[in-house]
C-alpha positions in Angstrom: -4.5 9.0 18.9 -6.7 11.0 20.6 -8.4 14.2 20.1 -5.2 14.9 22.1 -1.9 14.3 23.6 -1.4 14.1 27.5 1.1 15.7 29.2 4.1 13.9 29.6 6.4 13.0 32.4 10.1 16.3 32.5 12.7 14.3 31.5 16.5 16.9 31.8 16.5 19.5 29.5 18.3 18.6 26.6 22.1 20.4 25.1 21.1 22.7 22.5 22.2 21.0 20.3 19.2 18.4 20.5 16.9 21.7 21.2 18.0 22.6 17.4 18.3 19.3 15.6 14.4 19.1 17.2 13.5 22.0 16.6 14.5 21.9 12.6 13.3 18.5 12.6 10.3 19.8 13.5 10.2 23.2 11.7 11.1 20.4 8.1 8.3 18.2 8.8 5.3 20.8 9.2 6.7 22.4 5.7 7.0 18.8 3.8 4.0 18.0 5.6 1.9 21.5 4.5 3.5 21.0 0.6 2.7 17.4 0.8 -0.8 18.4 1.2 -0.3 20.7 -1.1 0.7 19.1 -3.8 -2.5 16.5 -3.5 -5.1 18.2 -3.4 -4.2 19.5 -6.6 -3.0 16.8 -8.3 -6.9 14.7 -7.1 -7.7 17.7 -8.7 -6.2 17.8 -11.9 -6.6 14.1 -12.6 -3.0 13.7 -11.9 -2.8 15.9 -15.1 0.7 17.5 -14.2 2.4 15.9 -13.3 6.8 16.1 -14.4 7.0 13.0 -15.0 8.9 11.9 -18.5 8.0 8.3 -18.6 5.3 7.4 -21.4 4.1 4.5 -22.4 4.1 1.1 -20.3 7.0 3.0 -18.8 5.4 5.2 -17.3 2.4 2.2 -16.5 5.4 0.9 -15.1 7.0 3.5 -12.4 3.1 4.8 -11.7 1.8 1.3 -10.5 5.8 1.6 -9.0 4.2 4.9 -7.4 1.0 4.3 -6.2 2.3 1.0 -3.9 5.1 2.3 -3.0 3.7 4.3 -0.5 0.4 2.5 1.2 4.1 -0.9 1.1 7.0 2.1 2.8 4.0 3.9 4.8 3.3 0.3 6.4 6.3 -0.7 7.0 7.5 2.3 9.2 4.7 1.6 11.9 6.4 -1.7 12.1 9.2 -2.4 14.7 11.6 -2.9 11.7 10.3 0.2 10.7 11.2 2.4 13.5 14.0 1.3 14.5 14.6 2.8 11.2 13.6 6.0 11.6 15.6 6.4 15.3 18.6 5.4 13.1 18.6 8.3 10.2 16.9 11.2 12.5 19.1 13.0 14.9 19.4 12.3 18.7 16.2 10.9 20.9 15.8 9.3 18.3 12.6 7.1 19.6 11.7 11.3 21.2 11.2 11.6 17.6 9.7 9.1 15.6 6.2 10.9 15.3 8.0 13.1 13.7 10.3 10.8 11.4 7.3 9.3 10.1 5.4 12.3 9.8 8.5 13.7 7.6 9.2 10.7 5.3 5.3 10.4 5.6 4.8 14.0 3.4 8.0 13.3 1.6 6.7 10.6 -0.1 3.6 11.3 -1.0 5.0 14.9 -2.4 7.9 12.3 -4.4 4.1 10.4 -5.7 2.0 13.9 -7.5 5.5 15.3 -8.8 7.2 12.0 -10.3 3.6 11.6 -12.0 4.3 10.0 -15.2 0.8 11.2 -16.6 -0.8 9.1 -19.4 -3.1 11.3 -20.3 -6.6 9.8 -20.8 -10.0 10.9 -19.9 -12.2 9.1 -18.3 -15.2 10.9 -17.2 -15.3 15.0 -16.5 -17.8 17.1 -14.0 -19.8 19.8 -16.5 -22.4 22.1 -15.4 -23.6 21.1 -11.9 -22.4 17.7 -11.5 -18.9 20.6 -12.0 -20.5 22.1 -9.1 -21.4 19.6 -7.4 -18.3 17.2 -7.8 -16.1 20.5 -6.4 -18.1 21.0 -2.8 -17.9 16.6 -2.8 -13.7 17.1 -3.3 -14.0 20.7 -0.6 -16.3 18.5 1.8 -14.0 15.2 1.7 -10.4 17.4 2.4 -12.8 19.4 5.6 -14.0 16.1 7.0 -9.9 14.6 6.2 -9.4 17.9 8.3 -12.0 17.0 10.9 -11.1 13.0 11.5 -7.5 13.8 11.9 -8.5 16.2 14.8 -10.5 13.8 16.6 -7.1 11.0 16.1 -4.4 13.4 17.6 -2.8 16.5 15.4 0.4 16.1 17.4 0.5 12.5 16.4 -0.4 13.2 12.9 1.0 15.7 12.6 4.9 15.2 14.2 4.2 18.0 16.9 4.0 15.5 19.1 7.7 14.0 18.9 9.6 17.0 18.6 8.0 19.7 20.5 8.5 17.1 23.1 11.9 17.7 23.5 11.7 20.7 22.8 9.8 21.3 26.0 12.6 18.4 27.6 9.3 15.9 27.8 9.4 11.9 28.2 7.1 11.6 25.0 3.9 10.1 25.7 0.9 8.4 23.0 -2.5 9.5 24.1 -4.7 6.7 24.2 -6.8 5.6 21.3 -9.8 7.6 19.9 -13.4 6.8 20.9 -15.3 10.9 19.9 -16.4 12.8 17.2 -15.6 11.2 14.2 -14.4 7.6 15.9 -17.8 7.6 17.5 -19.3 5.7 13.5 -16.6 3.8 12.8 -12.9 3.2 13.6 -11.5 4.4 11.5 -12.0 7.8 10.6 -9.3 9.4 8.8 -9.2 6.4 6.3 -12.4 6.4 5.0 -12.3 10.5 5.0 -8.9 10.1 2.7 -10.4 7.8 0.5 -13.1 9.8 -0.3 -10.9 12.7 -1.6 -10.0 9.9 -3.7 -13.3 9.6 -5.7 -14.7 13.3 -5.1 -12.7 15.0 -7.9 -14.1 16.7 -11.2 -12.0 15.4 -13.4 -11.0 11.5 -13.5 -8.7 9.9 -15.5 -6.3 6.8 -16.0 -3.8 8.1 -13.6 -6.1 9.0 -11.3 -8.3 5.8 -11.7 -4.5 3.9 -10.7 -3.9 5.6 -8.2 -7.2 5.7 -6.3 -7.9 2.3 -6.3 -5.0 1.6 -5.6 -4.6 4.0 -1.8 -9.0 2.8 -1.6 -7.2 -0.9 -1.0 -5.3 -0.1 2.1 -7.0 1.6 3.3 -9.5 -1.3 3.5 -7.1 -3.4 4.5 -4.0 -1.3 6.0 -5.9 -0.2 9.1 -5.9 -3.9 9.8 -2.2 -3.9 11.0 -3.3 -0.6 13.2 -5.7 -3.0 14.7 -3.3 -5.7 15.6 -1.6 -2.9 17.8 -4.4 -1.7 19.1 -5.2 -5.3 20.9 -2.3 -5.5 21.9 -1.6 -2.8 23.7 -5.4 -2.2 25.1 -6.9 -5.2 24.3 -9.5 -4.7 27.3 -10.0 -1.5 25.8 -10.0 -1.7 21.7 -11.9 -5.7 22.1 -14.9 -3.4 23.7 -14.9 -0.8 21.0 -15.2 -3.2 18.3 -17.6 -4.1 19.6 -19.9 -1.3 19.9 -18.3 0.1 16.4 -18.4 -0.8 12.4 -14.3 -1.0 10.8 -15.0 1.0 8.1 -19.2 1.5 6.6 -19.8 4.4 9.5 -23.8 3.5 11.1 -25.5 5.7 13.8 -24.0 5.5 17.0 -24.8 4.8 20.1 -25.5 8.9 22.2 -23.0 7.7 25.2 -20.0 5.5 24.6 -18.4 4.5 27.0 -15.8 2.6 26.5 
C-alpha cells in the first residue's frame, strides 16, 4: 500500500472484449464500493436498527453473529494465495491483473450484505441526547474523515480496486506500490484499521446489534493486520523491519520529524 500507484510497465494492448470486461468490472466495483460505504454509514448511525432481516430471538442472534464473523474471515482468506487464486478464477480474463478490483468488489458486496441482511434485535443500550448527541455525531463524522485520509495515504488505487481494471484498460502490467510510510502511517502502522474501528464506536446510538458488530470487527482490526505484516516482512524484510522498529503497531504516538525507511 502507498499514497499513489507506481508507474507500470507497458504491455500489448488487450483485445476489445478484455477492455470491455475490465471496464465493466471497474464500474461494478466502484458502484458497489459506494453503496457499501453508504450502507455502513447509515447502518452504524442507526445502530443497525434498519436491517431488512426478519429473524427473531436466538435465530436472529445466530444469523447476525454469522454475518459479523463472515466479513473478517472472508476478508482475510481472500488475501491468501488460495483466496487470490479464487478471485482469479471468478474474474474475467487476465484475472491476476484484475485481482485488486475483484477483491474490492467482493469486499464491498460483503459489507453491503452484512448491513442489508442484518436482523435487528431492537434493544437500545445508549442514545446520545443534547450536547452528547452533537459531540457523538461530530466524532462519527470525524472518524469517517479519518478513514478516508488513512485510505488515501495507503493508496486509493489499491484500496478502491482502481489499480487492477485501470491497468488493463491502459495496457499496463499490474505493479503494486511499496508500503506507505507517510501521512498517518508515520504515527501507526495500521491507520486504516484504527480509523475503521473508530467508526464502529462513535455513532450516537448504541444497540445490542451495534455492540455485537463493533466487538467482532474491532477484534479483527486488532488481530487481522498481523497477517498483513507477515506478508510485508516476506516481501521487504529489511525496510519493513526497520519501519516496525520506528512506528507502533496500532495505538498512534507522535512520530519522528523525519521518518526515513
